[in-house]
N, C-alpha and C positions, 0 to 999 in steps of 0.2 A: 650497523651502518647509520651514520648520522645524516639526516636530511634537512635542508634549509631552503625555504622560499623567501626571497628577499625583494621587497618593493614591487610585487607583482601587480600590474595594472592591465585590465582587458576591457576594451570598449566594443560595443556593437552599435555602430552609428552614434546616436546621441546618448544611448544607454551605457552607463559605466557599470559593468557587472562586477569587476574587482578594482579596488583603488588602493594602491600602495600597501598591499597585504604582506605581512611578515609571518612566517610560521617555522618553528623549529621542532623536529621530531627526533628524539634520541634513540639509540639502540635499545631493544627490549622494552619498548614503551607503548602503551595503548593511549593514543592521543585522540580524544573525541572532538570532532568539529561540529559545532552546534549552531543552529540558526533557523530562522523562518524559511518557508518556501520562498525562493527568489532572493535569498540573502547573498548568494554568490558561492556557496560551498561547492556545488557540482562543477561550476565553471573553473574554480581553482584546481580541483582534482583532475578535470579534463586537461588542464594545462600541464599538470605534473605528469600525466600519462601520455602526453603528446597528441591528444585529440584536438587541442587548440594551441595556438601560438600566442604568447603574451605580447602586448604592445610595449610593455616596459617591465624591467625586473630581471632577476637571475635565479637559477636553480643551482644549489650547491650540494654535493655529496661528499661527505668526509672533508668539508671545508674547501673543496675544489669546484670551480664553476664548470658545469656541464651543459651541453646543448641537447635538448630533447625536442625533436621535430615531429616524431610520430611514435606510435606504440612500440614499434620495433626498437627504437632508441631507448624508450623507457624500460622495456624488458631487459635490454642489454646492460642497463645500469642497475638492475635488481629491483625494479618497481613493477608490481603486479596490481591489477584492479579487478574487483568483483562488482559488476554493475547491479543496480537495483532490479532491472529487468534482465534476466540471465541471457548470456550470449551463447547458448547451447543449441545444437541441432537436434530437435526432438526425436527424429527417426534413427539417429545414430546411437551406438552404444557408448558406454562410459569411456572405454579406452580410445575409441575413434575421436571423441570430443577432446580428450586430453592431449592427444598427439597431433591434432589437426594443425597443420602449418609447420610442424617440426617432426615429421614422420621419420623414424629410424628405418634404414634400408639395408638389405643384405642380398646380393649386391643390387645396385640400382637396376630396375625400378621396383624391386620386390620389397614390400613393407614388412618389417620384422615384428609382427603382432605379438608373438610369444614373448620376445624381449620387452616390448612395450608394456604388456600386461604384467609381467614380473616386476618391472620397475615401479609401475603404478601401485601394485600390492605392497611393495616394500615401503613406498612413501606413505600409503594409507596406514600401514601398521605403525610406522614411526610416530604418527600423530593420533593413533587410536581411532581412525576412521573405519567404520564398517562399510565396505563397498564391494559390489560385484562388478568387476570390469566388463562383463558381458551384458549387463542389464541395459535395456533400452531406456534412454532418458525420459521419454514421455510416460513410461510406466513407473517412474520413481516419485516418491513424495517430494514436495517442495524443499524440505529441509535437506534431503539427500542430494537433490540437484545442486543446492548451494555448496555442499561439500565437494561436489565434482568441480565446481568453479574454483574453489580454493585450491584443490589438488592441481588443477591446471596451472594456476599461478605458481604454486610451489614447485611444480615440475620444471619450470623455467628458472628456478633458483632465485625466486623473489626474496629479497631481504626486507622490503617494505610492502605491506599489503594495504591497498585502499579498499575499504568496504563501504559502498554507497547504499545507505538504508538497508542493511543486511537482514534486519528482523521484521521489515514491513510486511512480508508475506508469510511469516512463520507463526505457528500456533504457540501458545505459552510454553508447552512442553518442549517444542523444537527450539524455542528461544533459550530455555534453560540449558539444553544440550549444547547449543551454539556458544553460550558464554563459557562453558567448560573448554570448548575447542579453542576459543580466543586466549584464554589463560594459558593453555598448553603451548600455543604458538609463541606467546610472550616469553614463557619460561625457556623456550628453545632459542631465544635471542632475536626473534622476528620483531620488527616494529609495525604497528598497526595504526592506520588512520581510519577512525570509525565515524562515519557520518550518520547521524540519527536525529530524530525529533523526540525520542522517548527519554524523558529526564530520569526516570527511575533506573534505566539501563546505564545511562551516563554515570550516575553516582555509584552504581555497583561495579563498573568496569574500569573507569578512566584512571589514568595516572595524572594526566593533564587535560584541561578542557579549554579550548579556544572558541569564543563566541563571536559570530559574525552577524552584522545587521546592515542591510542596504549596501552590500559589497565591501564593507570595511570590517576590520577586527575591532570589536568594542571592549574586549576584555579577555584575559587569560587567568584561569583559576584552577583549583583542584577540588575534589570531592570533600576534603576536610574543611575547605573554606567556603563551601556553598551548600545550598539546599535547593529543592525544586522551585520554590517561589523566587529565589534570587536569580536562578538561571533563566526562568521564564521572563522575568523583568528585563534581564540583559538582552534576551533574544528579541523581545517585542518593543522595548523602549517605554513600557508602561506597566502598571500593575495588571496582572492577569488573574482572572478567577479560575482556579484549578478545579473548583467544585461546580457541579451543574446546579444552577439556580432555578428551581421549579417548585410550584405550589402543588398540593395534592390534586390528583385528577378528579374530574367530575364526569364519569362515563355516562353516555346517553344510550340510544338504541343500538342494537347490533347492526353493524355495517357489513362486516365480512363473516360469513359462516362457512367453515370448511368441514366436510364430513367424509371420513373414511377414504381419503385419497391415497392412491398408490402411484408412484412415479418411477419410471425406469431411466437409467442413465444411457449414454450413447453406446454402451456395450450390451444393453438389453438386461442388465441386472437391476433388481428392484432396490432403489436407494431411499425411497420414502415409503413407509409401510403403515397403512391404516391410520393416518394422522387426522385428528379432528381437533378443532379449536374455533373460537370466535373472537372477534375484535370489535369493540364498541367505539362509537364516536367519542372523541375527546379523551382517548387513552392510548398509551404506548405499550404494545406487547413486545418485549425483547426476547429474541431467540438466542439462547446460549448453547455452546457446544464446541468441541474441538473440530477444527476444519476437516471436512471430508466425511461428515456424518449425515449427509443428505441436505445440508443447508442450501447449496447451490441449486439442486434439482427442485427443492421445495419452492424457492423464490421464482425459478423459471416457470413452474406450474402456475403460481399465483399471478404471474404477469403475462401469461399466454405464450411464453417462449418455448414451453415444452408441454405436450398433451399428457394429462394423467391417464394411466391405464385403467383406473377405476376411481369412483368417488365423485363428490359434488363440491363445487366452488360457487357460492352465491354472493353477490354484492347487492345489498338492499333488495333482496328477494329475487334478483335476476340471475339465472344460471349462466355461468361463463365457462365452465370446464370444457376444454376442447375447442373453444372459439378462437378465431385469429387474434393476433396482438391488437389490431385496430379496434376490436370490440372492447378489449380491456381498457385501452386508452380512452375511448369514447364514454365508457362507463364511469370514468373519473379516477382511474388508478394511476398514480405517479410512481416512477421507479428510478432509484439511484443505484446502478448496478455495482457489483463488487469489483469489476475490472472496468474502470472508467474509460481507459484508452481503447479497449476492444469492443465494449458494448454501449458506452455512453456518449462517445464523441466520434466525429470524423476529423482526425487531427489536421488534415491538410486544408480544411475549410476554415473560414474566419469565425471569430467569436459570434458575430451577428447571425451567421448561417447556422451555427450549432445551437443557438438559442431558439430556433424555430423548427428544428428537425422533425418533431412530432406534431407540428401545427401547420404544415404547408397547405392543408386543405381548409384552414381557417380563412374566412372572407377577408380578414384584415390584411393578410399577407399574400393574397392572390390578385392577379389581374386577369383580364379576359384571355390573354395569350401567354401567361407566364406568372412570374412572381412580382409582387409589389416591392421593389428594391428599396424604395424610400421608407416604406413602413417597416421593413425588416431592419434597416439601418437605425431608424428611430427607436425601435424596440431594443436593439442592442445597446444604444447609448443609455437608455433608461435603466436597463438591468445591470449594465456594467457599473453604473454609479450606485444603484440601490444595494447591490450585493458586494460592493467594494472589490471588484475583480481588477487586479493590478495588471494593467497592460497599457501600451502606448496609445492604442485606440481599439475600438470595437472591430476593426477590420484586420487585426493581427490574427494570423493562423493560430489555432488552439495548440498546435504542437510546440509553439514558442513559449507557452505559459508553464509556470511551475505546477507541480502536482496539486498543491492547495488551490490555486486559481482555476485549474481544470475542473476540480471538484465543485468549486463555486459555480462554474458555468452549468454543470449538470443540475445542481440544486436549483439555480435560478430558473432554468428552463422548466423544470418540473413544477415549481411553485408558482410559475406564471400562468398555469392553467387552473381551472376550478376543479378541486380534488375532493373525492370522498374518502380515499385511502392512499396513504403514502408508504411505500416500501423502500427502506434504505438498507442495502447490504454492504457491510464493512464501510460505513459512511466516513470514517476518519482514518482509514488505513493510509499510512505514509504521510500524514499531515503533521505540521508543527503545532505547538500549543495554541498560538493565536488562531490558526485555522480551525483547530478542534473546538475551541471556545465558540467561534462563529457558527460552526455547523450544529453544535449542540443547542445554541440559542434558536436557530431556525427550526430545528426539530421540535423543541418545546413550544415554540410560538405556534406552529401549525397544529400541534395537539390542542393548545388552548383555544384555537379558533374553531374547534369542533370536528376536526378531521381525525379519522382513525389512523394510527401509525403502527407499522411493524418495523423494528430494526433487527438486523441479524449482525452479530458482531462476535469475533473471537477474543475481544478485549473484555475481560471480566469486569474491570473497573467501569467501563462504558455501559455494559449491560445493567449493572447494579445502579449506576447513577441515573440512567435514563428510563429504565423500565418501570411501569406501574404494575405490571405482572411479568414474570419471567418463565418462558417455556424452555425446558432443557431438552435438547435433541441429542439422542445417542443411537447410532446405527440405524438411522432413518425413522426412529420412533420417538415420540414425546414421552420422556420418563415421568415428568410431572410439570405442572404449572404452579409456580410458587410466588410469594410476595418478595419484593426487593430487600426486605429485612432478613431474608434467609442468609445464614452465615456462609462465608466462602468455603468453609470445610464441607458443609452440606451440599453446596452447589458443585464442588469438586467431585464429591462422591457420585452425584447424579450424572455429571459429565463423563465420569469413568464407567458408567453403566449400571450403577445401583438403582433399583426400583424405589419408588417413593416410600413404600412400606418398610424398606430396609434402612431408611434414613429418618432420624428424629427431626421432624419439621415443626 
């Protein structure tokens, strides 16, 4: 199926999200749509999927103009979409999620689950997906949940699949497996629109690359004609430093001392096992590992969000293990969480309000009978400018911002306090190259100011580039703490469970 978007324009008040955008996707083609956060990519795809109505322009399928007013229209024309934040019901099983809204019945109103499960297995086998139709969604790994989303779209006979940031929440291993799936879909004749920020994936997968900036198409190219630097320049409109620019660390006194901590997850299973390490002022300790090996629970323990079952956490000699979150904040710990929307922001509140969420007891932002609204607004104006948060004003709801700008709000809030330790979990997940460059600069700058820093990342490039030391976590245990000069092969072995003595370091 050939798909064409012709002259698409979409406005939100005075903001022009898309301006005269043209896009052609041919049958059996992986077409990568590249651009910064806020470039208009998601708006364009929401128009194609019927979630938004364009102010101007046409959608053509096989050279015929079609009208898409809602997702039902889109599905009827063979367009499916897998959103960055999955649209699955966690407590339902796989087959329930796939058939939701189009349940087979025999006779009405009895749902034919047996037939639905059989069709799902046939579809999964056709594309070499390993899936258990009866598995509950919340018990599945993220990569498997994503396959369920794809199967749901394919079950509706989608010829064009829109994938919005599909690898943003995947581990490197899941990403490799996902690329195999995309190539298989392409070989079967499906067309794929792949929205991403990851230039390496674009060059590895794309047949055609369309680059957007500020709501307009600024270029169309192919992997044979481009490299990472050229694509980054097209996206941002300037030269981008793809390498982290940092001088060697000058570590000072020990700030954080962690000794023998054990942490249980919500199921009562031990996910962090006898972990010990220290972090000094003016250094970055990078925690590497495949997602799901205790990183989340470790960070929650270090920020007061989860009580360790044993062990000690001391900051500048003050014991914090088991204390409430407020004590961790008051001690000088800043936290950029892995899920900014769930744990870092209140999406319905304004940028200004989000910038003081953890400082409402600060005398600057208090009045006798409530909040000092003028001070909160002025603080918002200053931080929006200082951290280049792209928004119409500081009073805009955070939910209206792109992912990169939401992350800037979280970082701006944490860095506006006096810190002893900054903990950043997946600090650049889902961000474009310009926002990644910005976040890396902030992290290095806070290290150079004498603050101790911990970053937790599933991006090995980021771990090696930022870490002054690298702690490799596997199955809740630190396998080794190694220098950033350690080879990727050796890091990979440690991440896979090899002990330090089994690896030539």
